[in-house]
C-alpha positions in Angstrom: -109.6 -14.0 -126.1 -110.6 -10.7 -124.6 -112.9 -10.1 -127.5 -115.2 -12.5 -126.2 -117.0 -11.2 -123.2 -114.0 -9.2 -122.1 -112.1 -12.3 -121.2 -114.5 -12.5 -117.9 -113.0 -9.9 -116.4 -114.3 -7.0 -114.5 -112.4 -4.1 -115.9 -109.3 -4.4 -118.0 -108.1 -7.8 -120.1 -105.2 -8.5 -121.8 -103.7 -12.0 -123.5 -100.5 -12.8 -122.5 -98.7 -16.1 -124.0 -102.4 -17.4 -124.6 -103.2 -16.7 -121.5 -105.9 -13.8 -120.1 -104.6 -11.4 -117.5 -107.4 -9.3 -115.9 -106.5 -6.3 -114.3 -108.1 -3.0 -112.3 -108.4 0.7 -112.5 -107.2 2.9 -109.8 -109.0 2.3 -106.3 -109.5 -1.3 -106.9 -107.6 -4.5 -106.5 -108.1 -7.8 -108.3 -109.9 -10.4 -106.5 -109.2 -13.8 -105.6 -110.9 -15.5 -108.6 -108.4 -13.3 -110.8 -111.2 -11.9 -112.8 -113.2 -9.5 -110.3 -112.0 -6.2 -109.0 -112.7 -5.3 -105.6 -112.8 -1.7 -104.2 -110.2 -0.3 -102.1 -111.4 2.7 -100.9 -114.4 3.9 -99.2 -115.7 5.9 -102.4 -114.2 3.9 -105.3 -114.4 5.6 -108.7 -117.7 4.9 -110.8 -119.8 3.3 -107.8 -123.2 4.7 -106.7 -123.8 3.6 -103.4 -126.0 6.4 -102.4 -128.4 5.7 -105.2 -129.5 2.3 -104.0 -129.8 3.4 -100.4 -131.8 6.7 -101.3 -133.3 6.2 -104.4 -136.7 7.5 -103.4 -135.9 10.9 -101.4 -138.4 13.4 -102.4 -137.5 16.5 -103.9 -138.2 20.2 -102.0 -138.2 23.2 -103.5 -136.8 26.0 -101.3 -135.3 29.5 -102.0 -132.4 29.9 -104.2 -128.9 29.8 -102.6 -126.4 32.0 -102.6 -123.0 31.2 -104.0 -119.9 32.8 -103.0 -117.8 34.2 -105.8 -114.2 32.4 -107.2 -111.0 33.4 -108.4 -111.0 35.7 -111.7 -109.6 33.8 -114.7 -106.4 35.5 -116.8 -105.1 37.3 -114.0 -101.8 37.0 -112.2 -101.8 37.2 -108.3 -99.3 39.7 -106.9 -101.0 40.0 -103.4 -103.0 38.2 -101.2 -106.1 40.0 -102.4 -105.4 38.9 -106.0 -106.4 35.8 -107.9 -104.4 33.0 -107.4 -101.9 32.7 -110.0 -102.3 29.3 -110.7 -105.7 30.2 -111.8 -104.5 31.1 -114.7 -104.8 29.1 -118.4 -101.4 27.4 -118.1 -99.3 29.6 -120.0 -98.0 27.3 -122.7 -101.6 26.4 -123.5 -102.8 29.6 -124.8 -106.5 29.9 -124.8 -108.0 31.1 -128.0 -111.0 33.7 -128.3 -113.7 31.7 -128.1 -116.3 33.8 -130.0 -118.8 31.8 -132.4 -120.0 34.5 -134.4 -118.4 33.3 -137.9 -120.2 29.9 -137.2 -123.2 28.5 -138.9 -126.5 29.6 -137.3 -127.4 26.0 -136.7 -123.8 25.3 -135.3 -124.5 25.2 -131.5 -121.8 24.2 -129.5 -122.6 25.1 -126.2 -126.0 23.7 -127.3 -126.1 20.2 -126.1 -130.8 17.4 -121.9 -134.0 17.2 -123.7 -136.1 14.4 -122.5 -134.4 13.5 -119.7 -135.4 12.7 -116.3 -134.3 14.1 -112.9 -131.2 12.5 -111.5 -132.1 10.8 -108.2 -129.7 11.3 -104.8 -126.6 9.2 -106.0 -127.5 8.6 -109.3 -125.1 10.9 -110.9 -122.5 11.6 -108.2 -119.5 12.5 -110.4 -121.3 15.5 -112.1 -119.7 18.9 -111.4 -121.1 22.4 -112.6 -119.5 25.4 -113.6 -120.8 28.6 -112.4 -120.3 32.0 -113.9 -119.7 35.1 -111.3 -123.7 35.4 -111.3 -124.0 32.1 -110.1 -125.3 30.6 -113.0 -124.5 27.3 -114.0 -123.1 27.4 -117.8 -121.4 24.3 -118.2 -121.0 20.7 -116.7 -117.8 18.6 -115.8 -117.2 15.3 -114.7 -115.0 14.4 -111.2 -111.8 12.6 -111.9 -110.6 12.8 -108.5 -110.7 15.0 -105.2 -108.6 17.6 -107.2 -109.5 17.5 -110.6 -112.7 18.2 -112.8 -112.9 17.2 -116.6 -114.6 19.5 -118.9 -114.8 20.7 -122.7 -112.4 23.3 -123.6 -114.8 25.5 -125.2 -116.3 26.1 -121.5 -113.5 28.0 -120.5 -113.5 31.8 -121.3 -117.0 32.0 -121.6 -117.5 33.8 -118.3 -115.1 36.5 -116.2 -114.8 34.1 -112.9 -115.1 30.5 -112.8 -116.4 28.4 -109.7 -117.0 24.7 -109.2 -119.9 23.2 -107.7 -120.2 19.4 -106.5 -123.2 17.4 -105.1 -125.7 20.0 -106.8 -128.8 18.3 -107.8 -131.3 21.4 -107.6 -130.4 24.9 -108.0 -133.5 26.1 -105.9 -132.2 24.6 -102.6 -129.0 23.6 -101.1 -128.4 20.1 -100.5 -126.3 18.2 -97.6 -122.8 17.8 -98.8 -123.0 20.4 -101.8 -119.7 22.3 -101.9 -118.7 25.4 -104.0 -114.8 25.1 -104.9 -112.5 27.7 -106.3 -110.2 27.0 -109.2 -106.8 26.7 -108.9 -105.6 26.0 -112.4 -107.3 25.6 -115.9 -105.6 23.4 -118.5 -106.9 23.2 -122.0 -105.5 21.0 -124.8 -102.9 22.9 -126.8 -104.5 21.8 -130.3 -108.0 23.0 -129.4 -109.4 24.6 -132.5 -112.2 26.8 -131.6 -114.0 26.7 -135.4 -114.0 22.7 -135.2 -114.3 21.9 -131.5 -111.3 19.4 -132.2 -109.1 18.4 -129.1 -112.4 20.0 -127.1 -111.1 18.7 -123.4 -109.9 20.9 -120.5 -109.0 20.0 -117.3 -110.0 22.0 -113.9 -107.6 21.9 -110.6 -109.3 22.9 -107.5 -107.8 24.5 -104.6 -109.3 22.5 -101.9 -109.8 18.8 -102.1 -113.3 17.5 -102.4 -114.9 15.7 -99.7 -116.7 12.3 -101.2 -120.0 11.6 -100.1 -122.8 9.5 -101.4 -123.6 12.3 -103.7 -119.9 13.0 -104.6 -118.1 10.3 -106.2 -115.7 10.4 -109.2 -116.1 8.5 -112.4 -113.5 5.8 -113.3 -110.8 7.0 -116.3 -110.6 4.0 -118.2 -107.4 2.8 -120.3 -108.1 3.5 -124.0 -108.3 0.0 -125.2 -110.8 -0.9 -122.6 -112.6 2.3 -123.6 -112.7 1.6 -127.2 -112.8 -2.3 -127.4 -115.4 -3.1 -124.4 -117.0 0.4 -123.1 -117.9 2.0 -126.8 -119.1 -1.3 -127.9 -121.9 -1.3 -125.1 -125.6 -0.2 -126.2 -125.5 2.9 -124.4 -124.5 5.4 -121.7 -125.5 8.2 -119.6 -125.1 12.0 -119.9 -126.2 14.8 -117.2 -126.3 18.3 -116.7 -128.5 21.3 -115.9 -129.1 22.5 -119.7 -132.2 23.4 -121.3 -135.0 21.4 -121.4 -135.4 22.2 -124.8 -133.9 24.2 -127.4 -134.2 27.7 -126.3 -136.3 26.7 -123.7 -135.9 26.8 -119.8 -132.6 26.0 -117.9 -133.4 23.0 -115.9 -133.4 23.5 -111.9 -132.9 19.8 -111.5 -130.1 17.9 -112.5 -131.3 16.0 -115.9 -129.7 12.5 -116.8 -130.3 10.5 -120.1 -129.8 7.3 -121.6 -127.8 7.7 -125.1 -127.0 4.9 -127.6 -123.8 4.7 -129.2 -123.7 5.7 -133.0 -121.7 4.3 -135.7 -118.7 6.4 -136.9 -120.5 6.5 -140.4 -123.9 7.1 -139.5 -122.4 9.9 -137.4 -120.1 11.5 -140.1 -123.3 11.3 -142.5 -125.6 13.3 -140.2 -123.5 16.2 -139.9 -122.5 19.2 -142.2 -119.6 19.6 -140.1 -116.3 17.8 -139.5 -116.8 14.8 -137.3 -113.0 14.4 -136.4 -111.1 10.9 -134.9 -111.3 13.1 -131.5 -115.0 13.1 -131.6 -117.7 10.6 -131.8 -121.8 10.7 -131.6 -124.4 9.5 -129.5 -128.2 9.9 -129.1 -131.4 9.6 -131.1 -132.1 10.5 -134.8 -135.6 10.7 -134.4 -136.9 10.8 -130.5 -137.0 14.2 -128.5 -133.8 13.2 -126.4 -130.7 15.1 -126.6 -128.2 17.1 -124.7 -128.7 20.8 -125.0 -127.4 24.4 -123.9 -126.1 24.3 -120.7 -124.8 20.7 -120.6 -121.3 21.3 -122.5 -118.4 19.5 -120.5 -120.6 17.4 -119.0 -120.3 13.8 -118.1 -120.4 10.8 -120.8 -120.1 8.2 -118.8 -120.6 4.1 -119.5 -121.6 1.3 -117.3 -119.7 -2.0 -117.2 -120.4 -4.4 -114.5 -121.9 -1.9 -112.3 -118.8 0.5 -112.5 -119.3 3.8 -114.4 -116.4 5.1 -116.7 -116.1 8.3 -118.3 -115.9 8.0 -122.1 -117.0 11.5 -123.4 -117.6 15.2 -122.8 -120.5 16.7 -124.0 -119.2 19.1 -126.6 -121.7 20.4 -129.5 -124.5 19.6 -132.0 -126.6 20.8 -134.8 -129.6 22.2 -132.3 -131.3 20.2 -129.5 -132.8 16.9 -130.5 -133.3 17.8 -134.1 -134.1 14.8 -136.2 -131.6 13.2 -137.9 -129.0 15.2 -135.8 -126.9 13.6 -133.1 -125.0 14.7 -129.9 -121.3 15.1 -130.7 -118.8 14.4 -127.8 -115.3 14.3 -127.2 -113.5 10.9 -127.4 -111.8 10.6 -124.2 -109.8 7.6 -125.0 -108.1 9.4 -127.9 -107.0 12.0 -125.7 -106.2 9.8 -122.7 -102.2 10.2 -122.8 -102.5 14.1 -122.7 -105.1 13.9 -119.8 -103.2 11.3 -117.6 -100.3 13.6 -118.2 -101.9 16.6 -117.0 -103.1 14.7 -114.2 -99.7 13.5 -113.2 -97.9 17.1 -114.0 -100.2 18.7 -111.9 -100.8 16.8 -108.8 
């Protein structure tokens, strides 16, 4: 019954004694019709109120902005001048060395948007950007809540410091509402494998809460069944980031977005000489020059359903950028949902 048009439900559907029961994700309540989901918050997850209202704002280029330094990773605080102790990788989840020297030259885990378009105001409001100590964007992330950012495990330990910026649309100017956040904690999946990028998922907890605006809004975290039975059966999803505009090309200065179709698991496996585990999936084009690329790693893969966007993947790795017959490989968030929700609950 739920397999047919999701039972008519806006979001979650289950069958109880042959009756369809609809329900909603956090921040929504079930409507009087028993099927629709009505937002309870001013800025509910997965919505884009600013995009509709301000979709044609002109882009201006100004001088680069200076970003303040963040907290140092892998250092325990012993005084007020030290990095916060919680900025460490969690001790029970030791971060491995992420050197890629022993991988094939064609294997580019941090090269993951080619052929995309500029994100307009409010179009990609869940985008977070990880900045290095040199204030350079090196990976992306997805805003899950006011405290937490979802990213790829392989993005961690690539730089001495990590800061997180939200509301960023153009690295050459400062947008209204753009905000830098200091990292409080970083938790990577304990089973992350550096050679295969299996379990390529990490959570960043911010020291101060994010202030939501029309251009800073979290993506919804879906239940696994809804993600796999409904969202990942949609035709396409959207990825975004500040990665390179083409392989070994210039870094994007404006936030890019790209719609990418889902790829069948069989096609995905047959396209790669590397292992595609159960925690991964493919998306993209086999012939068109469109893909995620360098610098997009860790960023959002979100799928819309009834005008609400849910996080379905994390930009993980690929064999080059937009190479013919190759696809982008993403961390399958639904497979790691239990771990992820556990982390969010424990570290609130």
